[in-house]
C-alpha positions in Angstrom: 175.5 32.7 62.6 175.3 32.2 66.3 178.5 33.4 68.0 178.6 32.0 71.5 181.0 34.6 72.9 178.9 37.5 71.6 175.7 36.0 72.9 177.2 35.4 76.3 177.7 39.2 76.7 174.0 39.8 76.1 172.7 37.5 78.9 170.6 39.3 81.5 171.3 39.0 85.3 167.7 37.8 85.8 166.1 34.5 86.8 165.0 32.2 84.0 165.5 29.0 82.0 168.1 28.3 79.4 168.0 25.7 76.6 171.1 24.2 75.0 170.9 23.2 71.3 173.2 20.9 69.3 174.2 21.2 65.6 170.9 19.5 64.6 169.0 22.2 66.6 167.8 19.5 69.0 167.5 20.6 72.7 170.0 18.6 74.6 169.8 20.3 78.0 167.4 22.5 80.0 168.4 24.3 83.2 167.2 27.0 85.5 169.1 29.9 87.0 168.8 32.6 89.6 171.0 34.7 87.3 171.1 33.6 83.6 174.2 35.8 83.1 176.3 34.0 85.7 174.9 30.4 85.3 175.2 30.1 81.5 178.7 31.7 81.3 180.0 29.0 83.7 179.5 26.3 81.1 182.0 28.0 78.8 184.7 28.9 81.3 187.6 26.5 80.9 189.0 27.0 84.4 186.0 25.6 86.1 185.7 21.9 87.1 182.4 21.1 85.4 182.3 17.3 85.6 182.2 14.6 82.9 178.6 15.2 81.8 178.9 18.9 81.5 182.2 18.8 79.7 180.8 16.3 77.2 177.6 18.3 76.7 179.5 21.6 76.1 181.3 20.1 73.1 177.9 19.6 71.4 176.4 23.0 72.1 175.9 24.9 68.8 173.7 27.6 70.3 171.6 28.5 73.4 168.4 30.4 74.1 166.8 31.6 77.3 163.4 32.6 78.8 163.3 35.2 81.5 161.0 34.7 84.5 159.9 36.9 87.4 161.3 34.5 90.0 163.3 31.4 90.6 160.1 29.5 91.5 158.6 30.3 88.0 161.9 29.2 86.5 161.7 25.9 88.3 158.2 25.2 87.1 159.1 26.2 83.5 162.2 24.1 83.6 160.2 21.1 84.7 157.6 21.6 81.9 160.3 22.0 79.2 162.2 18.8 80.4 159.0 16.8 80.2 158.2 18.2 76.7 161.6 17.8 75.1 163.2 15.0 77.2 166.7 16.4 76.7 169.6 14.0 76.3 171.8 15.4 79.1 169.0 15.9 81.8 168.5 13.2 84.3 165.3 11.5 83.2 162.8 9.1 84.7 162.7 6.1 82.5 158.9 5.8 82.8 156.0 8.1 83.6 153.7 6.6 86.2 150.4 7.8 87.4 148.9 6.7 90.7 145.3 5.8 91.1 142.9 7.0 93.8 139.6 5.8 95.2 136.9 8.5 94.7 133.7 8.7 96.7 131.2 11.0 95.0 129.8 12.6 98.1 128.3 15.4 96.0 125.7 13.0 94.5 122.4 12.1 96.2 123.4 8.4 96.1 127.2 8.4 96.1 129.4 5.9 94.3 132.9 4.5 95.0 135.0 4.8 91.8 138.5 4.3 90.4 140.1 7.6 89.6 143.5 8.4 87.9 143.5 12.1 89.0 142.4 14.0 92.1 140.3 16.9 91.1 139.0 19.9 93.1 135.3 18.8 92.8 134.4 18.5 96.5 134.3 14.7 96.3 136.4 12.6 98.7 139.7 11.0 97.4 141.7 8.2 99.1 145.2 7.4 98.0 147.3 7.6 96.0 147.8 3.8 95.8 150.8 2.3 94.1 148.9 -0.5 92.5 145.8 -0.2 90.2 145.0 -3.8 90.9 145.0 -3.1 94.7 142.6 -0.2 94.1 140.2 -2.4 92.1 140.3 -5.1 94.8 139.4 -2.6 97.5 136.5 -1.1 95.5 135.2 -4.6 94.8 135.4 -5.4 98.5 133.7 -2.2 99.5 130.8 -2.9 97.2 130.4 -6.4 98.6 130.5 -5.1 102.2 128.3 -2.0 101.9 126.2 -2.6 98.8 126.9 0.8 97.2 126.1 1.4 93.6 128.6 1.4 90.7 126.3 2.5 87.8 126.3 5.9 86.1 122.6 6.5 86.4 121.5 10.0 87.6 119.6 9.4 90.8 117.0 10.0 92.0 115.9 11.3 88.6 116.2 7.9 86.9 114.7 5.9 89.8 112.4 3.2 88.5 113.0 3.9 84.8 115.0 0.7 84.1 115.4 -2.7 85.6 118.1 -3.0 88.3 121.5 -4.3 87.1 123.2 -7.6 87.8 124.9 -6.3 90.9 121.5 -5.9 92.5 120.6 -9.5 91.8 124.0 -10.6 93.1 123.3 -8.7 96.3 126.3 -6.4 95.8 124.1 -3.3 95.4 121.2 -2.2 97.5 119.4 -1.0 94.3 118.8 2.7 94.9 117.7 2.8 91.2 114.5 1.0 92.2 113.4 3.9 94.3 113.0 1.7 97.4 116.2 2.9 99.2 116.0 6.2 101.0 118.9 8.6 100.9 119.5 8.7 104.6 120.1 4.9 105.0 122.2 4.9 101.9 124.3 7.8 103.3 124.9 5.8 106.5 126.5 3.1 104.4 128.6 5.7 102.6 129.9 7.0 106.0 130.9 3.4 106.8 132.8 3.2 103.5 134.7 6.4 104.3 135.7 5.2 107.7 136.8 1.9 106.2 138.9 3.7 103.5 140.4 5.8 106.3 141.8 2.6 107.8 139.1 1.9 110.5 138.6 -1.8 109.8 137.7 -3.1 113.3 134.0 -1.9 113.2 133.5 -3.8 109.9 135.3 -6.9 111.1 133.3 -7.0 114.4 130.0 -6.7 112.4 131.0 -9.4 109.9 132.1 -11.7 112.8 128.7 -11.4 114.5 126.9 -12.1 111.2 129.2 -15.1 110.5 128.5 -16.6 114.0 124.7 -16.0 113.6 124.7 -17.7 110.2 126.7 -20.6 111.4 124.3 -21.2 114.4 121.3 -21.1 112.0 123.1 -23.6 109.7 123.4 -21.0 106.9 126.9 -22.2 106.1 127.2 -20.5 102.7 126.4 -17.1 104.3 128.9 -17.8 107.1 131.6 -18.7 104.5 130.9 -15.5 102.6 131.4 -13.5 105.8 134.6 -15.4 106.6 136.0 -14.6 103.2 135.2 -10.9 103.5 136.9 -10.8 106.9 140.0 -12.4 105.4 140.0 -9.9 102.6 139.9 -7.0 105.1 142.7 -8.5 107.1 144.8 -8.9 104.0 144.4 -5.2 103.2 145.1 -4.3 106.8 148.4 -6.2 106.7 149.7 -3.9 104.0 149.4 -1.0 106.5 151.2 -2.6 109.5 154.4 -0.6 109.4 153.8 2.5 111.4 156.1 5.5 111.4 156.6 8.1 114.1 153.7 10.5 114.2 150.5 10.5 112.1 151.8 12.7 109.2 151.5 12.0 105.4 155.1 11.7 104.3 157.2 10.2 101.5 160.6 8.7 102.3 163.0 8.9 99.3 166.4 7.4 98.8 168.6 6.6 95.8 171.3 4.1 95.0 173.6 4.2 91.9 175.6 1.6 90.0 179.0 3.2 90.3 180.8 0.1 89.0 180.1 0.9 85.3 182.9 2.5 83.4 180.5 4.3 81.0 179.3 7.8 80.3 176.0 6.9 81.7 175.0 4.8 84.7 172.0 3.2 86.3 170.2 4.6 89.3 167.1 3.4 91.3 165.1 5.7 93.5 162.9 4.1 96.1 159.9 5.9 97.6 157.9 4.8 100.7 154.4 6.2 100.9 153.3 6.9 104.4 149.7 8.1 104.9 148.4 8.9 108.4 151.5 7.3 109.8 151.0 4.0 108.0 153.0 2.6 105.1 150.5 2.1 102.4 152.9 1.2 99.6 156.3 1.6 98.0 157.5 2.1 94.5 160.9 2.2 92.7 161.9 4.2 89.7 164.7 3.6 87.2 166.8 6.5 86.1 169.6 7.0 83.5 172.1 9.5 84.9 175.4 10.8 83.6 178.6 9.6 85.1 179.7 12.1 87.6 176.2 13.1 88.8 175.9 13.0 92.6 173.1 11.4 94.6 172.0 15.0 95.6 171.7 16.0 91.9 169.8 12.8 91.0 167.4 13.4 94.0 166.8 17.0 93.0 165.9 16.0 89.4 163.7 13.2 90.6 161.8 15.4 93.1 160.9 17.9 90.3 159.9 15.3 87.8 158.0 13.0 90.2 155.9 15.7 92.0 155.1 17.4 88.8 153.3 14.2 87.7 151.5 13.1 90.9 148.4 14.9 92.3 149.1 14.2 95.9 151.9 15.9 97.8 152.6 14.9 101.4 153.4 17.3 104.2 156.9 15.9 104.7 159.5 14.5 102.3 162.4 12.8 103.9 165.6 12.4 101.9 168.9 10.6 102.5 171.0 13.6 101.6 170.5 17.4 101.3 169.7 18.7 97.8 171.1 22.0 96.6 167.8 23.7 95.7 165.7 22.3 98.5 164.3 25.7 99.5 162.9 26.5 96.1 161.5 23.0 95.7 159.8 23.4 99.1 158.3 26.7 97.9 157.1 25.1 94.7 155.6 22.1 96.5 153.9 24.3 99.1 152.3 26.3 96.3 151.0 23.1 94.8 149.7 21.6 98.0 148.4 24.9 99.4 150.0 24.0 102.7 153.5 24.1 104.0 155.7 21.2 102.7 159.0 20.3 104.5 162.0 18.6 103.0 164.0 16.9 105.7 167.2 14.9 106.0 166.9 13.0 109.3 170.1 12.2 111.1 169.0 9.8 113.8 166.1 7.9 115.3 163.2 6.2 113.6 163.1 8.6 110.7 166.7 8.0 109.8 166.2 4.3 109.9 163.2 4.6 107.5 165.4 6.5 105.1 168.1 3.9 105.4 165.5 1.2 104.8 164.5 2.9 101.6 168.1 3.2 100.5 168.7 -0.5 101.2 165.6 -1.4 99.1 166.9 0.8 96.2 170.2 -1.1 96.4 168.5 -4.5 96.4 166.4 -3.5 93.4 169.5 -2.3 91.5 171.4 -5.4 92.3 168.6 -7.7 91.3 167.7 -5.9 88.1 171.1 -4.8 86.9 171.5 -7.5 84.3 167.9 -7.2 83.2 168.3 -3.4 82.8 171.5 -3.9 80.7 169.8 -6.6 78.5 166.9 -4.2 78.0 169.2 -1.4 77.1 171.0 -3.7 74.6 167.7 -4.6 73.0 166.7 -0.9 72.6 169.3 1.9 72.8 172.2 -0.5 72.1 170.3 -1.9 69.0 169.7 1.6 67.7 173.4 2.4 68.0 174.2 -0.7 65.9 171.8 0.5 63.2 173.5 3.9 63.4 176.9 2.3 62.9 175.7 0.3 59.9 174.2 3.3 58.2 176.9 5.8 59.2 174.3 8.0 61.0 174.0 9.4 64.6 171.4 10.7 66.9 168.6 8.4 65.8 165.8 8.6 68.3 162.5 8.3 66.3 162.1 5.7 63.6 159.0 5.3 61.5 158.3 2.2 59.4 155.6 1.8 56.7 153.9 -1.2 55.1 151.1 -1.9 52.6 148.7 -4.8 52.9 146.6 -6.0 50.0 145.2 -9.3 49.0 144.3 -9.5 45.3 140.7 -8.5 45.0 140.6 -6.5 48.2 141.4 -2.8 48.6 144.8 -1.8 50.0 145.6 -0.4 53.4 148.8 1.1 54.8 150.3 1.1 58.3 152.8 3.3 60.1 154.6 2.2 63.2 156.8 4.4 65.4 159.8 3.3 67.5 161.5 5.8 69.9 164.8 4.8 71.5 164.3 1.3 70.3 160.8 0.9 71.9 157.4 0.9 70.2 155.4 4.1 70.6 152.0 2.7 70.0 150.1 5.9 70.6 151.7 7.3 67.5 150.8 4.3 65.2 148.6 5.3 62.3 146.4 3.4 59.8 145.7 4.5 56.2 142.9 3.4 54.0 144.1 3.9 50.4 141.9 6.4 48.6 143.5 7.2 45.3 144.8 3.8 44.1 142.6 1.1 42.5 143.8 -2.5 42.8 147.0 -3.9 44.3 149.7 -1.4 43.5 152.1 -1.2 46.3 154.3 1.6 44.9 151.4 3.9 44.2 149.8 3.1 47.6 153.0 3.8 49.4 153.4 7.1 47.7 149.9 8.1 48.9 150.6 7.0 52.4 153.9 8.9 52.7 152.4 12.0 51.1 149.5 12.0 53.5 151.8 11.4 56.5 154.1 14.3 55.6 151.6 16.8 54.4 149.2 16.2 57.4 146.2 16.0 55.2 142.7 14.7 56.1 141.5 17.4 58.4 144.2 17.3 61.1 144.4 13.5 61.3 148.1 13.6 61.9 148.4 16.5 64.2 150.5 14.4 66.5 153.2 14.0 63.8 154.6 17.5 63.7 157.9 15.9 64.8 159.7 14.4 61.9 161.4 10.9 62.2 165.2 10.6 62.3 165.0 7.5 60.0 162.3 6.1 57.7 162.3 2.3 57.3 160.6 0.9 54.2 159.3 -2.7 54.1 161.2 -3.5 50.9 164.4 -2.7 48.9 165.3 -0.2 46.1 161.9 0.3 44.7 160.2 1.2 48.0 163.2 3.4 49.1 163.0 5.3 45.8 159.3 5.9 46.2 159.9 7.4 49.7 162.9 9.5 48.5 160.7 10.9 45.6 157.9 11.9 48.0 160.4 13.6 50.4 162.1 15.4 47.5 158.8 16.8 46.3 158.0 18.1 49.8 161.5 19.5 50.3 162.3 17.2 53.2 165.6 15.6 54.0 165.2 12.4 56.1 167.3 9.3 55.8 165.4 6.4 54.2 166.5 2.8 54.6 164.9 -0.3 53.0 164.6 -3.6 54.9 165.6 -6.1 52.2 164.2 -9.7 52.5 165.4 -13.0 51.3 163.5 -15.8 49.5 161.9 -16.8 52.8 160.7 -13.3 53.5 163.3 -12.7 56.3 165.4 -9.6 56.5 168.8 -10.1 55.1 170.2 -6.6 54.9 169.5 -2.9 54.7 169.3 -0.9 51.5 170.7 2.6 52.0 172.3 5.2 49.7 172.0 2.8 46.7 173.9 0.0 48.5 172.7 -3.1 50.2 174.4 -3.4 53.6 174.7 -6.9 55.0 173.9 -7.1 58.7 174.8 -9.5 61.5 171.8 -11.7 61.9 172.8 -12.5 65.5 173.0 -8.9 66.6 170.5 -6.9 68.6 170.3 -4.4 65.8 169.1 -7.2 63.4 166.5 -8.3 66.0 165.3 -4.7 66.3 164.9 -4.3 62.6 163.0 -7.6 62.4 160.7 -6.5 65.2 160.0 -3.2 63.5 159.3 -5.0 60.2 157.1 -7.6 61.8 155.2 -4.9 63.7 154.5 -2.8 60.6 153.3 -5.9 58.8 151.2 -7.0 61.7 149.6 -3.6 62.1 148.7 -3.4 58.4 147.3 -6.9 58.3 145.2 -6.3 61.5 143.7 -3.2 60.0 143.0 -5.1 56.7 141.2 -7.9 58.6 139.2 -5.5 60.7 137.9 -3.8 57.6 137.0 -7.0 56.0 135.3 -8.3 59.1 133.1 -5.2 59.1 132.1 -5.9 55.5 134.0 -2.8 54.3 136.3 -4.7 52.0 134.8 -6.8 49.2 136.3 -9.6 47.1 135.1 -10.6 43.6 135.1 -14.2 44.9 132.3 -13.2 47.3 130.0 -12.8 44.2 130.3 -16.4 43.0 127.1 -18.4 43.9 127.7 -21.5 46.0 131.3 -20.5 46.9 131.5 -20.0 50.7 134.3 -18.7 52.9 136.1 -22.0 53.2 136.3 -22.6 49.4 137.4 -19.0 48.8 140.2 -19.4 51.2 141.2 -22.7 49.7 141.3 -21.1 46.2 143.4 -18.2 47.4 145.8 -20.5 49.2 146.4 -22.5 46.0 146.3 -19.8 43.3 147.5 -16.8 45.3 145.5 -14.3 43.1 142.1 -13.8 41.5 143.8 -13.5 38.1 145.3 -17.0 38.4 141.9 -18.4 39.6 140.3 -16.8 36.5 142.9 -18.4 34.2 142.7 -21.9 35.7 141.0 -24.7 34.0 137.9 -26.4 35.4 140.0 -29.5 36.2 142.6 -27.4 38.1 139.9 -25.7 40.1 138.3 -29.1 41.0 141.6 -30.4 42.3 141.7 -27.6 44.9 141.0 -28.6 48.5 137.3 -28.4 49.5 136.3 -28.1 45.8 134.4 -30.6 43.7 133.5 -30.6 40.0 130.2 -28.8 40.6 131.8 -25.9 42.6 134.6 -25.8 40.1 132.1 -25.3 37.3 130.5 -22.5 39.3 133.8 -20.7 39.5 134.8 -21.3 35.9 131.5 -20.2 34.5 131.5 -17.1 36.7 134.7 -15.9 35.0 133.9 -17.4 31.5 130.1 -16.9 31.0 128.4 -17.9 27.8 128.1 -15.1 25.3 124.4 -14.9 25.8 124.8 -14.6 29.6 123.2 -11.4 30.8 126.0 -11.0 33.4 128.2 -9.1 31.0 129.9 -7.4 33.9 131.5 -10.7 34.9 133.1 -11.4 31.6 136.7 -12.3 31.0 137.7 -8.7 31.8 138.2 -8.1 35.6 135.8 -5.6 37.0 137.2 -2.2 37.8 138.7 -2.1 41.3 139.7 -5.8 41.4 142.9 -5.6 39.2 
């Protein structure tokens, strides 16, 4: 048994990270401390004014653990990594993880390329960015290729020169064709230097050159060439307009401000952080971030959490970061960012002048985004987290984060496949979806197929196929009622697992009418967000299974007995299945009934009938009245 009072006495007076666990052993909070002994004890001292969030969190702490580090800086890095891994309930969290693209010029190559890059690596190539829009990066790369005719292929040059025909870009005059072996490295490098100057913001040289070409083409009545130059000039001017706002000095800096919705009388509230990206003194973009913060958190606390999460995920760190208010651990964050940048980073809170106005502009933008999107955010929360809470209330459960739903797809005569879809906090987590091709079951047997799927999922068979599923779901949803639920419970019992299992019960029109849980069918409000969430999950599991089934069939990996009937093509096979629903009913139908089917005639009906009812002397004994193995 974990006795908090006894464990508090054992805490060391050293820097480190502490992790708070609830009664389910879930990590609900991660924090860092200069002295673990002093910091962790504060949570359990009744005399201290801890704030709403901490007071609520403390009531859920069942135990805590800690990791000692050599310094507060190491503690900050470890804290950030653990928050990102466990996403604790009571830590301020970014709602979405964003990565920012770069433009990469491969100057290490003999014939450099201009590429889209998600990460900046230490590979001695040149990187420009980060940019806030992947679309904008692609537009710039396309423009650069049109202007300077640099290559985009992955050929190794000059080794592969002359080995293959030049690509379409060469024929479109968007590449000078170094792969032909007719372009020397020196002239190509001169174009690359122009590209680098262009990406550094020196547009005038290119505009002057294009203007001269446009005028010459116009005088020579080459109007198409003149129009092309005109369009390129306009594209450059459009990019230049994005960089018109110039700040004081030529530094790289980020300007960060936050606004919070303090009107909500809830335990949690919305916040928006606005970031302006200044590079070489020019505003190249801005981005806003949604956060969910506990009531009682200050703007300084929110900014501190944001700084650590944001700069842990972006490869570029500016020399200056300007904030609207001072954060408590600014010095240690500065030290951490300096170690990442390899140059001194300053966190400033400007009080007057141009810099202060820029910070205020960022705060005003954050306020406008929050005002504009408040209702949308609340609706989205209702569709996701709110819907999950409704499901919890119906089932008498709590703490549902991860839900997994399973479905089986089979069409009589085709092999079965299974699907697994995953929802976390009411949102689909598509990277965790999995498909199953049924291996041990012959014919359409949904119960046996589901048993195989669940066993494979929870035993992680098939050579590590499910390594990403070490984390168990908080709720399993079955596409069916009592029968499917009992299959799942049986598998879990054999494996010694205790996970709630709920069936999604359908009506005669195949629409969800209720939930089957603990041997009781629970009616649900069909107008509620919880009902809509259950319906979305059910539809998604069904869609994912059907898609997999279709993909297998399209690849010729799934075979129907109807495919073996001479003279019966795809259209007639589909018509027969639409009418009779199963191969067994087609086999039992009379010739007249078969002939009455859409697209069929008496001749094709006879073909089908004789296929299933061959004369005794017919050598095709394998197609007698008994269904071949695997089609039952």
